[in-house]
N, CA, C and O of each residue as an XYZ file, in Angstrom:
780
protein
N       0.822     -0.985     -0.159
C      -0.416      0.076     -0.361
C       0.869      1.475      0.131
O       1.374      1.780      1.211
N       0.999      2.000     -1.205
C       1.919      2.932     -1.100
C       0.912      3.988     -1.145
O       0.366      4.167     -2.233
N       0.720      4.398     -0.592
C      -0.193      5.595      0.113
C      -2.022      5.583      0.880
O      -3.011      4.884      0.660
N      -1.771      6.602      1.708
C      -2.989      6.634      2.612
C      -3.996      6.366      2.427
O      -4.438      7.075      1.523
N      -5.111      5.291      2.996
C      -6.231      5.287      2.804
C      -6.702      6.566      2.958
O      -6.292      7.331      3.831
N      -8.083      6.999      1.632
C      -9.370      7.803      2.238
C      -9.441      7.914      3.963
O      -9.297      7.196      4.953
N      -9.800      9.473      3.561
C      -9.856      9.610      4.996
C     -11.421      9.181      5.238
O     -12.255      9.117      4.335
N     -11.648      8.919      6.518
C     -13.422      8.268      7.106
C     -13.779      9.420      7.185
O     -13.240     10.361      7.767
N     -14.832      9.369      6.515
C     -15.627     10.818      7.411
C     -16.892      9.969      8.260
O     -17.468      8.896      8.080
N     -16.969     10.959      9.173
C     -17.895     10.193     10.483
C     -18.732     10.985     10.679
O     -18.022     11.990     10.677
N     -20.035     11.457     10.909
C     -21.238     12.243     11.890
C     -21.051     13.214     12.446
O     -22.084     13.256     13.115
N     -20.189     14.586     12.861
C     -20.229     15.886     13.854
C     -20.132     15.202     15.198
O     -21.267     14.846     15.514
N     -19.332     14.904     16.027
C     -19.478     14.563     17.784
C     -18.844     13.324     17.906
O     -18.376     12.996     18.997
N     -18.716     12.106     16.282
C     -18.882     10.898     16.873
C     -17.024     11.084     16.437
O     -16.430     12.010     15.885
N     -16.474      9.582     17.046
C     -14.512      9.193     16.993
C     -14.766      9.319     15.481
O     -15.734      9.038     14.774
N     -13.401      9.908     15.208
C     -12.825      9.855     14.187
C     -11.864      8.416     13.546
O     -10.651      8.467     13.747
N     -12.311      7.435     12.950
C     -11.380      6.161     12.459
C      -9.782      6.950     11.582
O      -9.753      7.971     10.895
N      -9.201      6.479     11.767
C      -8.068      7.108     11.113
C      -7.700      5.759     10.402
O      -7.693      4.781     11.150
N      -7.433      5.570      9.256
C      -7.232      4.255      8.540
C      -5.770      4.432      8.079
O      -5.335      5.460      7.560
N      -5.063      3.313      8.326
C      -3.177      3.945      7.544
C      -2.927      2.929      6.743
O      -3.668      2.005      6.406
N      -1.435      3.245      6.358
C      -1.432      2.617      4.865
C      -0.162      1.398      5.741
O       0.688      0.750      5.128
N      -0.368      1.371      7.201
C       0.115      0.170      7.762
C      -0.380     -1.434      7.601
O       0.206     -2.516      7.594
N      -2.580     -0.744      7.405
C      -3.103     -2.072      7.191
C      -3.933     -1.857      9.024
O      -4.841     -2.638      9.311
N      -3.473     -0.726     10.120
C      -4.240     -0.413     10.866
C      -4.596      0.671     11.437
O      -3.784      1.595     11.400
N      -5.935      0.889     12.149
C      -6.813      1.852     12.357
C      -6.873      1.707     13.678
O      -6.914      0.781     14.488
N      -6.863      3.438     13.677
C      -6.837      3.719     15.529
C      -7.990      5.048     15.213
O      -8.375      5.475     14.124
N      -8.345      5.479     16.573
C      -9.601      7.048     16.385
C      -9.273      8.312     17.557
O      -9.203      8.473     18.776
N      -9.173      8.834     16.664
C      -9.239     10.613     17.905
C     -10.463     10.860     17.824
O     -11.365     10.517     17.060
N     -10.345     11.764     19.071
C     -11.995     12.368     19.148
C     -12.702     13.120     18.240
O     -12.159     13.812     17.379
N     -13.796     13.025     18.382
C     -14.828     13.969     17.530
C     -14.386     15.151     17.682
O     -14.990     15.936     16.952
N     -13.132     15.908     18.678
C     -12.675     17.749     18.702
C     -11.759     17.502     18.186
O     -11.310     18.640     18.053
N     -11.031     16.852     17.733
C      -9.951     16.573     17.312
C      -9.502     16.764     15.815
O     -10.331     16.216     15.089
N      -8.425     17.381     15.053
C      -8.389     17.609     13.913
C      -7.661     16.162     13.139
O      -6.659     15.516     13.442
N      -8.904     15.971     11.753
C      -8.455     14.435     11.054
C      -7.479     15.339     10.070
O      -7.983     16.231      9.388
N      -5.855     15.029     10.022
C      -5.338     15.667      9.085
C      -4.315     13.894      8.090
O      -3.181     13.683      7.660
N      -5.841     12.963      8.204
C      -5.302     11.416      7.530
C      -3.733     11.065      7.262
O      -2.857     10.378      7.788
N      -3.928     12.191      5.806
C      -3.546     12.280      4.504
C      -1.903     12.704      4.482
O      -1.035     12.634      3.612
N      -1.925     13.215      5.994
C      -0.910     14.657      6.384
C       0.287     13.406      7.493
O       0.082     12.319      8.033
N       1.822     14.578      7.359
C       2.659     14.148      8.036
C       3.681     14.962      8.513
O       4.401     15.769      7.925
N       3.611     14.537      9.944
C       4.208     15.805     11.027
C       5.722     14.989     11.035
O       5.972     13.785     10.985
N       6.888     16.557     11.146
C       7.968     15.969     11.397
C       8.738     16.900     12.601
O       8.442     18.028     12.995
N       9.912     15.934     13.064
C      11.071     17.247     14.081
C      12.134     16.920     13.532
O      11.994     15.922     12.826
N      13.692     17.557     13.565
C      14.674     17.424     13.347
C      15.321     18.618     14.125
O      15.079     19.822     14.206
N      16.341     17.680     14.717
C      17.251     17.834     16.100
C      18.773     17.355     15.634
O      19.026     16.150     15.646
N      19.534     18.079     15.324
C      21.334     17.635     15.631
C      20.960     16.872     14.075
O      21.463     15.802     13.731
N      20.347     17.364     13.553
C      20.556     16.229     12.045
C      20.293     15.133     11.811
O      20.869     14.459     10.957
N      19.060     14.621     12.772
C      18.190     13.765     12.721
C      16.754     14.233     12.761
O      16.481     15.355     13.187
N      15.632     13.213     12.231
C      14.995     13.334     11.783
C      13.974     12.136     12.056
O      14.256     10.938     12.074
N      12.164     12.987     12.358
C      11.662     11.515     13.060
C      10.113     11.937     11.833
O       9.927     12.894     11.083
N       9.708     11.343     11.982
C       8.728     11.395     10.414
C       7.224     10.303     11.047
O       7.433      9.136     11.377
N       6.119     10.784     11.106
C       5.237     10.197     11.236
C       4.101     10.414     10.666
O       3.505     11.277     11.310
N       3.155      9.847      9.250
C       2.189     10.131      9.237
C       0.613      9.585      9.687
O       0.624      8.920     10.722
N      -1.097      9.827      8.879
C      -2.086      9.666      9.471
C      -1.846     10.132     10.800
O      -1.704      9.396     11.775
N      -1.807     11.361     10.806
C      -2.111     11.854     11.434
C      -3.498     12.992     11.954
O      -4.250     13.713     11.297
N      -3.381     12.740     13.300
C      -4.270     13.134     14.178
C      -3.897     14.409     15.084
O      -2.879     14.346     15.774
N      -4.632     15.470     15.097
C      -4.126     16.266     16.221
C      -4.717     17.454     16.925
O      -5.129     17.956     15.880
N      -5.027     18.161     17.677
C      -5.512     18.888     18.837
C      -5.255     20.322     19.424
O      -4.361     20.510     20.249
N      -5.860     21.064     19.086
C      -5.453     22.475     19.590
C      -4.691     23.407     18.851
O      -4.070     24.350     19.341
N      -4.818     22.854     16.612
C      -3.711     23.129     16.355
C      -3.733     24.663     16.324
O      -4.827     25.156     16.047
N      -2.676     25.533     16.570
C      -1.906     26.919     15.882
C      -2.956     27.464     17.347
O      -3.833     28.301     17.135
N      -2.753     26.907     18.759
C      -3.668     27.534     20.031
C      -1.753     28.290     20.392
O      -1.601     28.442     21.604
N      -0.782     28.610     19.754
C       0.405     29.110     19.980
C       0.781     30.325     18.704
O       1.712     30.237     17.903
N      -0.209     31.415     18.793
C       0.278     31.740     16.943
C       1.470     32.221     17.052
O       2.043     32.516     16.003
N       2.084     32.405     18.186
C       3.838     32.664     17.316
C       4.948     31.472     17.380
O       6.162     31.647     17.488
N       4.238     30.163     17.285
C       5.082     29.165     16.656
C       4.124     28.375     15.580
O       2.952     28.128     15.868
N       4.642     28.033     14.449
C       4.501     27.816     13.481
C       3.249     26.256     13.349
O       3.912     25.219     13.380
N       2.162     26.061     13.259
C       1.633     24.774     13.522
C       1.783     24.092     14.791
O       1.655     22.901     15.076
N       2.071     25.066     15.466
C       1.532     24.732     17.136
C       0.721     23.375     17.377
O       0.494     22.777     16.325
N       0.331     22.882     18.304
C      -0.837     21.739     18.629
C      -0.229     21.137     20.006
O       0.913     20.882     20.386
N      -1.455     21.034     20.547
C      -1.339     20.733     22.097
C      -1.289     19.117     22.073
O      -0.500     18.506     22.794
N      -2.162     18.484     21.217
C      -1.248     17.094     20.868
C      -1.737     16.643     19.580
O      -2.642     16.979     18.817
N      -0.775     15.716     19.604
C      -0.443     15.194     18.522
C      -0.503     13.949     18.549
O      -0.151     13.271     19.515
N      -1.300     13.183     16.694
C      -1.341     11.441     17.280
C      -0.675     11.149     15.512
O      -0.716     11.915     14.549
N      -0.194      9.988     15.602
C       0.487      9.593     13.863
C       0.941      8.004     14.215
O       0.823      7.410     15.287
N       1.556      7.479     12.809
C       1.397      6.039     12.765
C       2.716      6.330     11.607
O       2.677      7.195     10.732
N       3.739      5.479     11.829
C       4.843      4.807     11.154
C       4.691      3.992     11.284
O       3.926      3.449     12.081
N       5.689      3.386     10.194
C       6.654      2.438      9.646
C       7.917      1.503      9.529
O       8.872      1.782      8.804
N       7.844      0.432     10.263
C       9.511     -0.267     10.438
C       9.641     -1.300      9.593
O       8.745     -2.143      9.566
N      10.790     -1.426      8.740
C      11.108     -2.694      8.328
C      12.685     -3.272      8.863
O      13.343     -2.671      9.712
N      12.939     -3.990      8.484
C      14.491     -4.910      9.358
C      14.615     -5.252     10.797
O      15.621     -5.809     11.236
N      13.423     -4.866     11.664
C      13.522     -5.141     13.573
C      12.479     -5.946     13.959
O      11.676     -6.594     13.288
N      12.655     -5.762     15.506
C      11.422     -6.808     15.838
C      10.232     -6.084     16.678
O      10.615     -6.738     17.649
N       9.828     -5.807     16.872
C       8.278     -5.050     17.580
C       9.459     -4.487     18.577
O      10.161     -3.588     18.112
N       9.816     -5.086     20.319
C      10.801     -4.989     20.586
C      11.851     -3.531     20.320
O      11.549     -2.515     20.946
N      12.445     -3.515     19.859
C      13.491     -2.943     18.710
C      13.193     -1.305     18.161
O      13.887     -0.289     18.161
N      11.334     -1.719     17.548
C      10.719     -0.519     17.324
C      10.278      0.194     18.120
O      10.309      1.423     18.052
N       9.739     -0.541     19.108
C       9.602      0.000     19.970
C      10.926      1.446     20.989
O      10.917      2.669     21.127
N      11.567      0.638     21.304
C      12.185      1.271     22.247
C      13.194      2.671     21.486
O      13.421      3.706     22.112
N      13.759      2.383     19.875
C      13.816      3.419     19.000
C      13.041      4.681     18.458
O      13.326      5.826     18.108
N      11.780      3.795     18.581
C       9.994      5.438     18.530
C      10.742      5.391     19.988
O      11.910      5.135     19.694
N      10.665      5.495     21.233
C      10.593      5.902     22.206
C      11.933      6.735     22.604
O      11.958      7.490     23.576
N      13.142      6.495     21.670
C      14.546      7.566     22.569
C      14.209      8.519     20.904
O      15.004      9.425     20.652
N      13.344      8.318     20.138
C      12.869      9.377     19.024
C      12.404     10.539     19.746
O      12.167     11.508     19.025
N      12.159     10.736     21.342
C      11.506     11.697     22.105
C      13.118     13.080     22.541
O      13.101     14.154     23.143
N      14.054     12.441     21.992
C      15.789     13.553     22.037
C      15.734     14.437     21.018
O      16.048     15.626     20.952
N      15.093     13.344     19.887
C      14.691     14.522     19.173
C      13.369     15.182     18.844
O      13.450     16.340     18.435
N      12.224     14.670     18.947
C      11.333     15.576     19.478
C      11.368     16.693     20.265
O      11.081     17.778     19.761
N      11.619     16.623     21.218
C      11.720     17.432     22.163
C      13.256     17.907     22.114
O      13.507     18.719     23.005
N      14.118     17.656     21.451
C      15.040     18.119     21.306
C      15.372     20.123     20.606
O      14.766     20.715     19.713
N      16.149     20.451     21.195
C      16.736     21.548     19.879
C      18.361     22.065     20.417
O      18.829     22.390     21.508
N      19.038     21.909     18.682
C      20.432     22.054     18.551
C      20.899     23.226     19.065
O      22.108     23.295     19.287
N      20.147     24.236     19.320
C      20.678     25.409     20.417
C      20.650     25.179     21.501
O      21.773     25.421     21.945
N      19.844     24.745     22.457
C      19.457     24.594     23.860
C      20.085     23.652     24.704
O      20.942     23.027     24.079
N      20.027     23.455     25.388
C      20.109     22.257     26.699
C      19.108     20.960     26.256
O      17.977     21.109     25.793
N      19.836     19.526     26.522
C      19.212     18.895     26.089
C      17.472     18.773     27.017
O      17.471     19.303     28.128
N      16.462     18.279     26.669
C      15.567     18.259     27.779
C      15.674     16.943     28.832
O      16.285     15.908     28.564
N      15.061     17.165     29.889
C      15.197     15.894     30.527
C      13.948     14.576     30.775
O      12.814     14.520     31.250
N      14.876     13.664     30.175
C      13.367     12.304     29.680
C      13.635     11.193     30.660
O      14.666     10.617     31.008
N      12.269     11.074     31.015
C      12.222      9.789     31.171
C      11.726      8.447     30.769
O      10.650      8.506     30.175
N      12.142      7.427     30.906
C      11.488      6.676     30.149
C      10.794      5.170     30.912
O      11.547      4.586     31.691
N       9.641      4.680     30.722
C       9.231      3.626     31.704
C       9.649      2.671     31.215
O      10.240      2.664     30.135
N       9.412      1.641     31.942
C       9.465      0.381     31.260
C       8.923     -0.078     30.054
O       8.324      0.793     29.424
N       8.967     -1.469     29.422
C       8.295     -1.815     28.335
C       6.973     -1.839     28.915
O       6.954     -1.505     30.100
N       6.001     -2.106     28.463
C       4.325     -2.367     28.737
C       4.293     -3.665     27.600
O       4.092     -3.424     26.410
N       4.481     -4.848     28.024
C       3.648     -5.714     26.607
C       2.130     -6.177     27.050
O       1.640     -6.556     28.113
N       1.631     -5.965     25.735
C      -0.035     -6.452     25.328
C      -0.796     -6.923     24.826
O      -0.891     -8.042     25.330
N      -1.656     -6.781     23.900
C      -1.744     -7.517     22.958
C      -2.807     -7.197     21.992
O      -4.015     -7.301     22.208
N      -2.169     -6.743     20.757
C      -3.857     -6.072     19.997
C      -4.849     -6.767     19.184
O      -4.292     -6.994     18.110
N      -5.709     -7.092     19.167
C      -6.229     -7.932     18.377
C      -5.306     -9.401     18.227
O      -5.341    -10.060     17.188
N      -4.478     -9.804     19.428
C      -4.015    -10.685     19.697
C      -2.146    -11.353     19.224
O      -1.532    -12.420     19.194
N      -1.878     -9.633     18.886
C      -0.625     -9.569     17.840
C       0.570     -8.522     19.008
O       0.244     -7.336     19.055
N       1.360     -8.764     19.548
C       2.151     -8.482     20.251
C       2.515     -6.990     20.504
O       3.251     -6.402     19.711
N       2.080     -6.468     21.441
C       2.360     -4.813     21.213
C       3.601     -4.619     22.235
O       3.956     -5.620     22.858
N       4.316     -3.345     22.460
C       4.987     -2.794     23.556
C       4.767     -1.363     23.689
O       4.168     -0.755     22.801
N       4.946     -1.124     24.113
C       4.556      0.063     25.216
C       5.384      1.115     25.770
O       5.679      0.880     26.943
N       5.777      2.015     25.391
C       6.792      2.831     26.576
C       6.537      4.523     26.457
O       6.296      5.015     25.355
N       6.602      5.230     27.495
C       5.318      6.177     28.116
C       7.253      7.401     27.936
O       8.349      6.873     28.120
N       7.113      8.665     27.632
C       8.377      9.090     27.346
C       8.111     10.434     28.477
O       7.171     11.132     28.098
N       8.711     10.882     29.682
C       8.166     12.058     30.372
C       9.111     12.792     29.604
O       9.995     12.006     29.265
N       9.433     14.448     28.981
C      10.022     15.213     28.861
C       9.834     16.584     30.354
O       8.717     16.960     30.707
N      10.639     16.913     30.758
C      10.546     17.720     31.261
C      11.739     19.048     30.926
O      12.882     18.624     30.752
N      11.597     20.304     30.843
C      13.372     21.206     31.223
C      13.082     21.442     29.051
O      14.011     21.489     28.244
N      11.762     21.525     28.740
C      11.944     21.763     26.853
C      12.412     23.410     27.002
O      12.371     24.231     27.919
N      12.943     23.425     25.386
C      13.304     24.353     25.688
C      12.549     24.906     24.351
O      12.345     24.579     23.182
N      12.166     26.331     25.608
C      10.679     27.543     24.823
C      11.682     28.372     23.836
O      12.631     29.134     24.018
N      11.126     27.939     22.911
C      11.301     29.448     21.819
C      10.395     30.505     21.850
O      10.773     31.676     21.812
N       9.359     30.212     21.910
C       7.362     31.372     22.543
C       7.000     31.005     23.694
O       7.107     29.849     24.104
N       6.437     32.152     24.464
C       6.105     31.439     26.004
C       4.798     30.469     25.750
O       4.715     29.488     26.489
N       4.153     30.594     25.129
C       3.472     29.280     24.492
C       3.570     28.325     24.115
O       2.697     27.866     23.379
N       4.670     27.619     24.456
C       5.339     26.858     23.609
C       5.479     25.734     25.172
O       5.643     26.390     26.200
N       5.445     24.769     25.295
C       5.243     23.702     26.686
C       7.155     23.555     27.243
O       8.270     23.739     26.754
N       6.679     23.218     28.233
C       7.339     23.434     29.129
C       8.130     21.981     29.423
O       9.281     21.904     29.851
N       7.031     20.550     29.016
C       6.804     19.657     29.246
C       6.117     18.838     28.634
O       5.248     19.511     28.079
N       5.923     17.436     28.310
C       4.750     16.562     27.959
C       4.845     15.221     27.811
O       5.574     14.744     28.680
N       4.453     14.511     27.146
C       5.185     13.066     27.188
C       4.879     12.803     25.705
O       4.123     13.272     24.854
N       5.380     12.284     25.748
C       5.495     10.593     24.482
C       5.055      9.769     24.201
O       5.842      9.143     23.491
N       3.917      9.138     24.341
C       3.827      7.590     24.212
C       3.995      6.860     22.333
O       3.533      7.186     21.240
N       4.970      5.698     22.870
C       5.065      5.017     21.167
C       4.192      3.479     21.598
O       3.952      3.195     22.771
N       3.784      2.579     20.406
C       3.271      1.652     20.607
C       4.090      0.674     19.176
O       4.121      1.261     18.094
N       4.367      0.031     19.209
C       5.199     -0.940     18.070
C       4.612     -2.382     18.204
O       5.000     -3.138     19.095
N       3.662     -2.736     17.288
C       3.037     -4.218     17.145
C       3.062     -4.355     15.405
O       3.274     -3.481     14.564
N       2.829     -5.476     15.281
C       2.321     -6.187     14.179
C       1.452     -5.006     12.831
O       0.325     -4.512     12.773
N       2.486     -4.953     12.061
C       2.342     -4.479     10.585
C       1.379     -5.512      9.819
O       1.536     -6.730      9.912
N       0.182     -4.800      8.911
C       0.083     -5.443      7.903
C      -0.219     -5.885      6.976
O      -0.659     -6.933      6.504
N       0.265     -4.296      6.558
C       0.684     -3.680      4.841
C       1.395     -3.318      5.402
O       1.501     -3.013      6.590
N       2.575     -3.298      3.787
C       3.596     -1.729      3.257
C       4.784     -1.949      4.375
O       5.767     -1.479      3.803
N       5.292     -2.497      5.896
C       5.643     -2.585      6.877
C       5.573     -4.182      8.085
O       4.732     -4.771      8.764
N       6.442     -4.248      7.886
C       5.887     -5.494      9.205
C       5.479     -4.983     10.726
O       4.631     -5.361     11.534
N       6.456     -3.975     10.731
C       6.417     -3.096     12.388
C       5.546     -1.476     11.771
O       5.651     -0.585     10.928
N       4.712     -1.935     12.876
C       3.430     -0.620     12.630
C       4.066      0.433     13.775
O       5.164     -0.052     14.049
N       3.899      1.489     14.460
C       4.372      1.987     15.432
C       3.506      3.239     14.846
O       3.323      3.714     13.725
N       3.005      3.576     16.354
C       1.950      4.368     16.892
C       2.600      5.171     17.681
O       3.507      4.711     18.375
N       2.187      6.855     17.746
C       2.730      7.905     18.878
C       1.410      8.270     19.175
O       0.352      8.048     18.587
N       1.798      9.124     20.634
C       0.881     10.131     20.954
C       1.462     11.169     21.359
O       1.648     10.963     22.559
N       1.947     12.364     21.044
C       2.754     13.207     22.295
C       1.451     14.511     22.505
O       0.725     14.881     21.582
N       1.385     15.118     24.106
C       0.937     15.612     24.333
C       1.265     16.562     25.782
O       1.267     16.333     26.992
N       1.497     17.577     25.025
C       1.769     18.757     25.329
C       0.898     18.704     26.953
O      -0.200     18.209     27.210
N       1.874     19.413     27.855
C       1.740     19.588     29.256
C       1.481     21.002     30.151
O       1.835     21.982     29.495
N       0.973     21.335     31.430
C       1.361     22.724     31.726
C       1.146     23.638     31.258
O       1.529     24.790     31.461
N      -0.026     22.846     30.019
C      -0.966     24.951     29.805
C      -1.607     24.785     29.563
O      -1.849     23.599     29.342
N      -2.680     25.861     29.314
C      -3.979     26.020     29.294
C      -4.372     25.260     28.480
O      -3.569     25.114     27.558
N      -6.258     24.067     28.306
C      -6.287     23.730     27.744
C      -5.540     21.775     27.352
O      -6.067     20.988     26.564
N      -4.557     21.564     27.998
C      -3.826     20.274     28.055
C      -4.412     19.419     28.601
O      -4.861     19.386     29.747
N      -4.449     18.296     27.384
C      -5.123     17.260     27.608
C      -4.609     15.952     28.586
O      -3.540     15.394     28.337
N      -5.674     15.424     29.979
C      -4.405     15.207     30.802
C      -4.455     13.584     29.693
O      -5.077     13.291     28.671
N      -3.317     12.754     30.684
C      -2.465     11.653     29.634
C      -2.889     10.355     29.732
O      -2.170      9.416     29.389
N      -4.655     10.142     30.430
C      -5.756      9.297     29.989
C      -5.764      8.932     29.062
O      -5.781      7.719     28.856
N      -5.753     10.025     27.891
C      -6.553      9.847     26.741
C      -6.005      8.762     25.334
O      -6.427      8.131     24.365
N      -4.280      9.265     26.385
C      -3.121      8.432     25.331
C      -3.806      6.856     25.398
O      -4.026      6.223     24.366
N      -4.091      6.352     26.680
C      -4.498      5.097     26.907
C      -5.837      4.955     25.793
O      -6.052      4.247     24.809
N      -6.641      6.091     26.558
C      -8.135      5.926     25.125
C      -7.969      5.308     23.941
O      -8.330      4.187     23.582
N      -7.183      6.451     23.172
C      -6.987      6.537     21.491
C      -5.851      5.122     22.112
O      -6.814      4.389     21.887
N      -4.941      4.307     22.561
C      -4.382      3.094     21.953
C      -4.953      2.199     22.131
O      -4.601      1.157     21.577
N      -6.362      2.233     23.198
C      -7.538      1.113     23.133
C      -7.675      1.050     21.669
O      -7.808     -0.086     21.214
N      -7.670      2.152     20.731
C      -8.932      1.601     19.637
C      -7.816      1.438     18.434
O      -7.892      1.708     17.236
N      -6.757      0.891     19.228
C      -5.332      0.419     17.472
C      -5.915     -0.555     16.873
O      -5.346     -1.566     17.283
N      -7.125     -0.992     15.770
C      -6.963     -2.111     15.544
C      -6.476     -2.501     14.119
O      -5.723     -1.801     13.442
N      -7.096     -3.936     13.668
C      -6.537     -4.305     12.008
C      -7.849     -3.719     11.388
O      -8.997     -3.950     11.770
N      -7.490     -2.992     10.457
C      -8.207     -2.394      9.517
C      -9.479     -2.895      9.033
O      -9.256     -4.106      9.016
N     -10.467     -2.766      8.698
C     -11.711     -3.338      8.099
C     -11.997     -2.307      6.884
O     -12.248     -1.194      7.346
N     -12.035     -2.340      5.494
C     -12.238     -1.998      4.707
C     -13.522     -2.110      4.067
O     -13.963     -1.272      3.280
N     -14.158     -3.241      4.445
C     -14.988     -3.677      4.456
C     -16.513     -2.319      4.896
O     -17.459     -1.719      4.385
N     -15.680     -2.540      6.333
C     -17.109     -1.615      7.353
C     -16.770     -0.041      7.248
O     -17.631      0.785      7.547
N     -16.132      0.151      7.032
C     -15.224      1.874      6.587
C     -13.975      2.069      7.615
O     -13.486      3.188      7.768
N     -13.403      0.748      8.424
C     -12.378      1.228      9.051
C     -11.683      0.391     10.360
O     -10.708      0.862     10.946
């Protein structure tokens, strides 16, 4: 599957499924922005991290910061790795996500791996808590969480990695429980039923 599946349209007020090109679908809340065909990325110190199948919340909440969001979700694929290694590597990408080449690195706390199943398939989750994030604007976050889940991919790549980034300590910031809720919706895509 070379391109992302088409956006799934649902009535206003309903959770929005985002089908990915990795054969998995996840839901974002009704009040999030569905950018299923879009990508988001970060670059620090010559390293880059990119996710597709994007959902975001609080887009442009910080007018001084281009493309600012209070929360962001997405999915990517990995080839030539295990689920365990993909999850740990994705968690370590927090150094790029929250880093700034012109400032001291943030303080990052990594959880232990959490092993569970997604529809019978193995999955590994890490939660990274970031503090002392360099702020370029007053409305930028000083702290955040970054959750990643690696599991079996069913198209394009043998391993799929889901992420949800939540900025903390800001007005309208979301509780970390939204990460649990969204991760619980990850499932194998069923294109016959629209998600």
